[in-house]
N, CA, C and O of each residue as an XYZ file, in Angstrom:
600
protein
N      -8.714    -48.764     -5.518
C      -8.681    -47.306     -4.781
C      -8.425    -47.387     -3.395
O      -9.282    -47.828     -2.630
N      -7.216    -46.963     -2.969
C      -7.093    -47.245     -1.609
C      -7.861    -45.696     -0.697
O      -8.022    -44.691     -1.388
N      -8.175    -45.658      0.453
C      -8.651    -44.426      1.272
C      -8.071    -44.439      2.336
O      -8.062    -45.581      2.795
N      -7.503    -43.616      3.053
C      -6.775    -43.512      3.925
C      -7.449    -42.488      5.031
O      -7.342    -41.262      5.007
N      -8.192    -43.300      6.040
C      -8.592    -42.744      7.455
C      -8.202    -42.478      8.559
O      -7.518    -43.371      9.060
N      -8.342    -41.684      9.103
C      -7.720    -41.143     10.465
C      -8.576    -42.085     11.570
O      -9.803    -42.121     11.663
N      -7.553    -42.880     12.428
C      -8.139    -43.725     13.526
C      -9.227    -42.798     14.109
O      -8.784    -41.650     14.107
N     -10.666    -42.858     14.681
C     -11.314    -42.306     15.076
C     -11.221    -42.348     16.741
O     -12.211    -41.930     17.341
N     -10.582    -42.621     17.181
C     -10.417    -42.756     18.562
C      -9.208    -41.866     18.978
O      -8.995    -41.507     20.136
N      -8.486    -41.570     17.960
C      -6.968    -40.625     18.424
C      -7.267    -39.707     18.974
O      -8.257    -39.152     18.497
N      -6.783    -39.198     19.928
C      -7.013    -37.854     20.440
C      -5.628    -36.837     20.083
O      -4.542    -37.405     19.977
N      -5.686    -35.607     19.935
C      -4.699    -34.841     19.580
C      -3.393    -34.964     20.320
O      -3.434    -35.379     21.478
N      -2.528    -34.725     19.910
C      -1.156    -34.686     20.911
C      -1.114    -33.242     21.625
O      -1.111    -32.134     21.089
N      -1.084    -33.548     22.875
C      -1.037    -32.247     23.817
C       0.226    -31.367     23.451
O       1.416    -31.655     23.321
N      -0.592    -30.003     23.313
C       0.896    -29.175     23.128
C       1.465    -28.494     24.498
O       0.785    -28.278     25.501
N       2.794    -28.212     24.341
C       3.361    -27.770     25.383
C       3.422    -26.549     25.421
O       3.991    -25.801     24.626
N       2.807    -26.280     26.398
C       2.795    -24.250     26.500
C       4.309    -23.802     26.404
O       5.299    -24.435     26.769
N       4.237    -22.544     25.818
C       5.842    -22.107     25.749
C       6.338    -21.677     27.347
O       5.530    -21.536     28.265
N       7.760    -21.506     27.488
C       7.921    -21.364     28.830
C       7.496    -19.440     28.808
O       7.618    -18.667     27.857
N       7.004    -19.156     30.181
C       7.129    -17.890     30.300
C       8.339    -17.161     30.077
O       9.405    -17.704     30.368
N       8.320    -15.733     29.487
C       9.690    -14.756     29.376
C       9.931    -14.411     30.344
O       8.983    -14.060     31.047
N      11.004    -14.343     30.774
C      11.672    -13.216     31.891
C      11.399    -11.983     31.924
O      11.757    -11.379     30.912
N      10.807    -11.267     32.851
C       9.940    -10.116     32.989
C      11.082     -8.869     32.357
O      10.682     -7.792     31.916
N      12.521     -9.259     32.417
C      13.280     -8.038     32.338
C      13.176     -8.209     30.286
O      13.294     -7.213     29.573
N      12.978     -9.439     29.785
C      13.105     -9.312     28.353
C      11.815     -8.760     27.841
O      11.706     -7.916     26.952
N      10.692     -9.428     28.614
C       9.399     -8.898     28.068
C       9.495     -7.194     28.153
O       8.954     -6.458     27.328
N      10.135     -6.815     29.085
C      10.054     -5.134     29.259
C      10.733     -4.706     28.380
O      10.243     -3.662     27.948
N      11.749     -5.024     27.820
C      12.817     -4.605     26.758
C      11.737     -4.847     25.435
O      11.500     -3.867     24.729
N      11.167     -6.004     25.152
C      10.243     -5.919     23.904
C       9.023     -5.119     23.580
O       8.440     -4.703     22.579
N       8.888     -5.090     25.004
C       7.291     -4.063     25.144
C       7.932     -2.434     24.859
O       7.453     -1.571     24.124
N       9.139     -2.366     25.689
C       9.661     -0.822     25.250
C      10.128     -0.757     23.874
O      10.178      0.349     23.335
N      10.536     -1.981     23.127
C      10.760     -1.704     21.637
C       9.765     -1.521     20.842
O       9.803     -0.803     19.842
N       8.527     -2.342     21.346
C       7.760     -2.306     20.382
C       6.296     -0.823     20.241
O       5.430     -0.549     19.409
N       6.780     -0.200     21.668
C       6.376      1.068     22.091
C       6.865      2.217     21.139
O       6.217      3.088     20.559
N       8.379      1.912     21.163
C       9.171      2.956     20.342
C       8.840      2.574     18.826
O       8.815      3.569     18.102
N       8.602      1.471     18.234
C       8.055      1.276     16.910
C       6.471      1.561     16.814
O       5.831      1.494     15.765
N       6.163      1.753     17.549
C       4.701      2.220     17.199
C       4.818      3.928     16.846
O       4.393      4.499     15.841
N       5.451      4.453     17.882
C       5.764      5.932     17.731
C       6.598      6.169     16.508
O       6.657      7.312     16.054
N       7.120      5.380     16.051
C       8.121      5.665     14.676
C       7.319      5.485     13.737
O       7.280      6.318     12.832
N       6.427      4.284     13.718
C       5.406      4.378     12.314
C       4.399      5.134     12.427
O       3.838      5.473     11.385
N       3.836      5.656     13.830
C       2.995      6.820     13.644
C       3.400      8.070     13.321
O       2.528      8.800     12.850
N       4.808      8.643     13.484
C       5.684      9.511     13.287
C       5.345      9.594     11.505
O       4.659     10.440     10.932
N       5.847      8.788     11.090
C       6.178      8.268      9.499
C       4.642      8.807      8.742
O       4.434      9.745      7.973
N       3.718      7.788      9.323
C       2.242      8.013      8.932
C       1.983      9.858      9.020
O       1.903     10.605      8.044
N       1.916     10.146     10.083
C       1.813     11.486     10.254
C       2.293     12.694      9.476
O       1.728     13.682      9.009
N       3.689     12.204      9.511
C       4.794     13.304      8.092
C       4.243     13.169      7.068
O       3.688     14.164      6.603
N       4.183     11.804      6.277
C       3.659     11.718      4.997
C       1.982     12.345      4.668
O       1.585     12.977      3.689
N       1.396     11.991      5.625
C      -0.118     12.468      5.461
C      -0.246     13.992      5.535
O      -1.093     14.671      4.954
N       0.468     14.303      6.125
C       0.422     15.918      6.537
C       0.999     16.715      5.381
O       0.785     17.918      5.533
N       1.717     16.395      4.185
C       2.440     16.954      3.566
C       1.709     16.584      2.275
O       1.329     17.404      1.440
N       1.570     15.396      2.212
C       0.661     14.926      1.004
C      -0.513     15.486      1.114
O      -0.914     15.908      0.029
N      -1.321     15.684      2.110
C      -2.699     16.136      2.102
C      -2.614     17.591      1.927
O      -3.459     18.120      1.204
N      -1.639     18.370      2.532
C      -1.330     19.984      1.933
C      -1.028     19.996      0.650
O      -1.392     21.035      0.099
N      -0.432     19.134     -0.122
C      -0.099     19.367     -1.306
C      -0.951     19.017     -2.240
O      -0.729     19.398     -3.389
N      -2.103     18.223     -1.954
C      -3.229     17.834     -2.654
C      -4.225     19.101     -2.801
O      -4.563     19.604     -3.873
N      -4.641     19.528     -1.470
C      -5.274     20.507     -1.137
C      -4.794     21.975     -2.002
O      -5.587     22.782     -2.486
N      -3.251     22.072     -2.047
C      -2.926     23.552     -2.641
C      -3.290     23.244     -4.265
O      -3.981     24.025     -4.919
N      -2.776     22.100     -4.777
C      -2.907     21.556     -6.202
C      -4.445     21.683     -6.647
O      -4.691     22.345     -7.656
N      -5.493     21.074     -5.933
C      -6.738     21.145     -6.338
C      -7.271     22.699     -5.999
O      -8.395     22.852     -6.477
N      -6.901     23.596     -5.481
C      -7.543     24.927     -5.239
C      -8.694     24.977     -4.176
O      -9.496     24.072     -3.944
N      -8.626     26.148     -3.602
C      -9.590     26.358     -2.814
C     -11.268     26.435     -3.292
O     -11.741     27.076     -4.231
N     -12.000     25.522     -2.271
C     -13.392     25.533     -2.700
C     -14.456     26.514     -3.120
O     -15.010     27.121     -2.204
N     -14.811     26.753     -4.287
C     -15.165     27.821     -4.645
C     -16.964     27.195     -4.800
O     -17.512     26.262     -5.388
N     -17.455     28.464     -3.793
C     -19.034     28.129     -3.586
C     -19.860     28.481     -5.237
O     -20.702     27.768     -5.783
N     -19.457     29.408     -5.596
C     -20.398     30.046     -6.692
C     -20.167     28.732     -7.993
O     -21.038     28.294     -8.743
N     -18.751     28.344     -7.927
C     -18.430     27.298     -8.925
C     -19.560     25.961     -8.841
O     -20.259     25.515     -9.750
N     -19.476     25.576     -7.621
C     -20.273     24.421     -6.999
C     -21.718     25.009     -7.182
O     -22.529     24.134     -7.485
N     -22.215     26.210     -7.078
C     -23.695     26.295     -7.434
C     -24.004     25.708     -9.091
O     -25.023     25.250     -9.609
N     -23.063     25.880     -9.450
C     -23.455     25.697    -11.232
C     -23.771     24.399    -11.750
O     -24.475     24.125    -12.723
N     -22.889     23.306    -10.630
C     -22.925     21.944    -10.841
C     -24.153     21.352    -10.098
O     -24.681     21.870     -9.114
N     -24.609     19.978    -10.814
C     -25.726     19.499    -10.304
C     -25.298     18.883     -9.098
O     -24.072     18.944     -9.013
N     -25.930     18.207     -7.952
C     -25.812     17.701     -6.694
C     -25.256     16.115     -7.239
O     -24.502     15.426     -6.552
N     -25.654     15.795     -8.267
C     -25.109     14.410     -8.856
C     -23.565     14.532     -8.973
O     -22.775     13.727     -8.479
N     -23.210     15.707     -9.734
C     -21.902     15.693    -10.197
C     -20.957     15.884     -8.986
O     -19.956     15.183     -8.842
N     -21.335     16.920     -8.070
C     -20.825     16.916     -7.130
C     -20.255     15.539     -6.031
O     -19.156     15.375     -5.500
N     -21.457     14.734     -5.983
C     -21.131     13.886     -5.361
C     -20.361     12.774     -6.067
O     -19.773     11.877     -5.462
N     -20.421     12.928     -7.689
C     -19.844     11.882     -8.275
C     -18.041     12.198     -8.156
O     -17.143     11.360     -8.232
N     -17.893     14.010     -7.903
C     -16.747     14.086     -7.596
C     -16.244     13.882     -6.541
O     -15.025     13.721     -6.483
N     -16.985     13.833     -5.475
C     -16.743     13.535     -4.036
C     -16.147     11.897     -3.901
O     -15.257     11.429     -3.190
N     -17.042     11.279     -4.896
C     -16.399      9.931     -4.946
C     -15.296      9.328     -5.368
O     -14.660      8.431     -4.814
N     -15.022     10.082     -6.783
C     -14.076      9.892     -7.217
C     -13.033     10.543     -6.271
O     -12.190      9.651     -6.178
N     -12.586     11.624     -5.486
C     -11.744     11.825     -4.769
C     -11.381     11.131     -3.669
O     -10.223     11.047     -3.259
N     -12.503     10.539     -3.090
C     -12.054      9.700     -2.022
C     -11.533      8.250     -2.747
O     -10.634      7.587     -2.231
N     -12.030      7.947     -3.675
C     -11.494      6.788     -4.526
C      -9.921      7.039     -4.458
O      -9.201      6.392     -3.697
N      -9.486      7.950     -5.246
C      -8.283      8.188     -5.102
C      -7.369      8.310     -3.867
O      -6.208      7.914     -3.756
N      -8.189      8.981     -2.909
C      -7.307      8.712     -1.645
C      -7.097      7.223     -0.959
O      -6.162      6.895     -0.229
N      -8.286      6.350     -1.414
C      -8.232      5.184     -0.815
C      -7.124      4.635     -1.584
O      -6.256      4.080     -0.910
N      -6.955      4.669     -2.907
C      -5.812      3.968     -3.745
C      -4.469      4.804     -3.025
O      -3.479      4.226     -2.577
N      -4.642      6.020     -3.025
C      -2.968      6.506     -2.312
C      -2.885      5.692     -0.808
O      -1.863      5.043     -0.584
N      -3.739      5.724      0.000
C      -3.559      4.949      1.049
C      -3.129      3.514      0.959
O      -2.151      3.063      1.556
N      -3.771      2.958      0.322
C      -3.026      1.495     -0.160
C      -1.569      1.580     -0.607
O      -0.736      0.739     -0.267
N      -1.285      2.672     -1.412
C       0.258      2.487     -1.792
C       1.037      3.038     -0.802
O       2.192      2.614     -0.811
N       0.782      3.835      0.039
C       1.510      4.635      1.045
C       1.415      3.276      2.292
O       2.439      2.847      2.824
N       0.580      2.950      2.487
C       0.782      1.788      3.753
C       1.822      0.539      3.115
O       2.787      0.076      3.723
N       1.388      0.146      1.804
C       2.630     -0.701      1.649
C       3.989     -0.008      1.582
O       4.973     -0.693      1.861
N       4.148      1.203      1.264
C       5.421      1.822      1.162
C       6.250      1.827      2.552
O       7.449      1.623      2.739
N       5.115      2.155      3.553
C       5.556      2.318      4.729
C       6.288      0.770      5.296
O       7.302      0.556      5.960
N       5.233     -0.169      4.680
C       5.561     -1.542      5.483
C       7.419     -2.150      4.744
O       7.966     -3.199      5.086
N       7.909     -1.287      3.890
C       9.171     -1.305      3.303
C      10.333     -0.648      4.199
O      11.480     -1.069      4.350
N       9.758      0.448      4.730
C      10.625      1.300      5.623
C      11.202      0.418      6.927
O      10.493      0.061      7.868
N      12.732      0.122      6.780
C      13.262     -0.736      8.058
C      13.011     -0.045      9.222
O      12.758      1.160      9.223
N      13.065     -0.734     10.225
C      12.923     -0.160     11.558
C      14.402     -0.492     12.311
O      14.858     -1.635     12.313
N      15.048      0.574     12.911
C      16.302      0.270     13.476
C      16.235     -0.535     14.456
O      17.245     -1.226     14.586
N      15.572     -0.674     15.059
C      15.848     -1.897     16.360
C      15.353     -3.503     15.955
O      15.491     -4.475     16.697
N      14.820     -3.513     14.754
C      14.502     -4.435     14.400
C      15.217     -5.774     14.571
O      16.161     -5.892     13.789
N      15.009     -6.874     15.431
C      15.822     -7.885     15.693
C      16.974     -8.095     17.068
O      17.815     -8.921     17.423
N      16.393     -6.760     17.562
C      16.963     -6.686     19.070
C      16.183     -7.511     19.736
O      15.024     -7.748     19.394
N      16.894     -8.142     20.988
C      15.867     -9.209     21.624
C      14.742     -9.943     20.779
O      13.667    -10.162     21.337
N      14.906    -10.279     19.654
C      14.455    -11.026     18.938
C      12.738    -10.460     18.881
O      11.619    -10.971     18.933
N      13.310     -9.167     18.750
C      11.584     -8.580     18.061
C      11.838     -8.354     16.687
O      12.930     -8.113     16.173
N      10.472     -8.476     16.007
C      10.016     -8.565     14.737
C       9.251     -7.268     14.263
O       8.087     -7.124     14.635
N       9.750     -6.472     13.591
C       9.240     -5.015     13.026
C       7.950     -5.329     12.428
O       6.962     -4.647     12.700
N       7.894     -6.372     11.590
C       6.795     -6.740     10.658
C       5.549     -7.087     11.288
O       4.531     -6.854     10.637
N       5.421     -7.668     12.580
C       4.634     -8.455     13.377
C       4.006     -7.178     14.042
O       3.057     -7.602     14.702
N       4.072     -6.075     14.153
C       3.487     -5.050     14.572
C       2.266     -4.593     13.899
O       2.325     -4.199     12.734
N       1.139     -4.621     14.568
C      -0.076     -4.313     13.877
C      -0.598     -2.953     13.159
O      -1.514     -2.649     12.396
N       0.441     -2.323     13.790
C       0.108     -0.466     13.373
C       0.773     -0.381     12.040
O       0.493      0.509     11.236
N       1.668     -1.323     11.809
C       2.390     -1.196     10.536
C       1.223     -1.288      9.400
O       1.355     -0.600      8.388
N       0.240     -2.012      9.531
C      -0.537     -2.275      8.382
C      -1.866     -1.914      8.522
O      -2.739     -2.208      7.705
N      -2.099     -1.073      9.882
C      -3.363     -0.020     10.380
C      -3.145      1.197     10.200
O      -2.705      1.928     11.088
N      -3.460      1.628      8.869
C      -2.939      3.308      8.356
C      -4.215      4.058      9.159
O      -4.829      4.717      8.320
N      -4.764      4.174     10.348
C      -5.833      4.997     10.691
C      -5.201      6.232     10.970
O      -5.942      7.200     10.798
N      -4.022      6.494     11.360
C      -3.203      7.870     11.831
C      -3.204      8.223     10.472
O      -4.109      9.044     10.327
N      -2.578      7.986      9.289
C      -2.742      8.429      8.067
C      -3.772      8.838      7.203
O      -3.580      9.664      6.311
N      -5.051      8.208      7.460
C      -6.153      8.360      7.069
C      -7.233      9.839      7.769
O      -7.990     10.714      7.348
N      -6.666      9.352      9.035
C      -7.155     10.772      9.643
C      -6.561     11.771      9.366
O      -7.352     12.593      8.905
N      -5.290     12.238      9.419
C      -4.259     13.276      9.162
C      -4.690     13.760      7.777
O      -4.963     14.950      7.619
N      -4.789     12.592      6.426
C      -4.843     12.753      5.372
C      -6.292     13.731      5.016
O      -6.300     14.575      4.120
N      -7.442     13.437      5.874
C      -8.499     13.931      5.380
C      -8.786     15.193      6.202
O      -9.331     16.189      5.726
N      -8.311     15.055      7.688
C      -8.371     16.466      8.160
C      -7.495     17.741      7.599
O      -7.741     18.916      7.873
N      -6.647     17.373      6.937
C      -5.756     18.630      6.389
C      -6.082     18.713      4.863
O      -5.295     19.221      4.065
N      -7.492     18.096      4.444
C      -7.606     18.617      3.056
C      -9.103     19.392      3.175
O     -10.255     19.110      2.846
N      -8.287     20.772      3.972
C      -9.797     21.792      4.081
C     -10.553     22.087      2.732
O     -11.778     22.205      2.721
N      -9.839     22.194      1.673
C     -10.820     22.265      0.215
C     -11.961     21.227      0.386
O     -13.141     21.547      0.530
N     -11.385     19.644      0.349
C     -11.956     18.807      0.289
C     -13.108     18.581      1.610
O     -14.204     18.046      1.447
N     -12.763     18.938      2.500
C     -13.875     19.156      3.429
C     -14.862     20.043      3.336
O     -16.013     19.792      3.693
N     -14.408     21.371      2.749
C     -15.431     22.279      2.221
C     -16.430     21.769      1.565
O     -17.559     21.849      2.049
N     -16.232     21.202      0.450
C     -16.637     20.681     -0.504
C     -17.765     19.435      0.020
O     -18.895     19.390     -0.465
N     -17.346     18.554      0.953
C     -18.272     17.858      1.391
C     -19.199     18.557      2.382
O     -20.349     18.127      2.291
N     -19.033     19.518      3.310
C     -19.691     19.862      4.008
C     -20.797     20.992      3.160
O     -21.815     21.430      3.695
N     -20.393     21.312      1.865
C     -21.403     22.220      1.169
C     -22.332     21.273      0.347
O     -23.486     21.618      0.090
N     -21.753     19.916     -0.118
C     -22.392     19.273     -0.467
C     -23.626     18.280      0.430
O     -24.620     17.798     -0.115
N     -23.272     18.126      1.923
C     -23.993     17.767      2.588
C     -25.359     18.845      2.932
O     -26.515     18.423      2.968
N     -25.067     19.981      3.120
C     -25.800     21.036      3.413
C     -26.796     21.302      2.098
O     -27.964     21.668      2.229
N     -26.294     21.113      1.091
C     -27.274     20.767     -0.415
C     -27.962     19.987     -0.248
O     -29.146     20.315     -0.329
N     -27.661     18.598      0.060
C     -28.612     17.427     -0.324
C     -29.532     17.909      1.027
O     -30.699     18.047      0.660
N     -29.393     18.164      2.269
C     -30.243     18.079      3.200
C     -31.450     19.210      3.051
O     -32.636     19.174      3.382
N     -30.712     20.137      2.469
C     -31.564     21.435      2.395
C     -33.009     21.321      1.233
O     -34.112     21.819      1.461
N     -32.680     20.645      0.159
C     -33.212     19.764     -0.395
C     -34.508     18.799     -0.086
O     -35.444     18.590     -0.858
N     -34.315     18.221      1.343
C     -35.636     17.648      1.677
C     -36.702     18.382      2.692
O     -37.788     17.855      2.933
């Protein structure tokens, strides 16, 4: 049986640092990146706004009298289920957004898929929750109900 061992005194090969990019090319790439971030944010905002409004209308207005008839545990469970489904929707939407092409992809070597904001759905989540006023009303009611009992 043969065992291969690396020599102990071998130093790693020094890497050659990349040459600095000319400032004009750097400026163009940064400008394209800023446009791409705005593009991604606009798509996230638009989808979140209309999807949250649609869900809010479908679920109907929060009814305090109806909620008074439910146990705190049931209200909490419904809220957790709602958030669970929202989390799944965020995952699906984020993956769909990644598939939308960017018109300036490839210009000056710009790579759209390397923009971190593409996989970061913070704007989507914020708007998605913000515009579900009935869900937020339910959460406010639940919070008051839990803290009133203490």
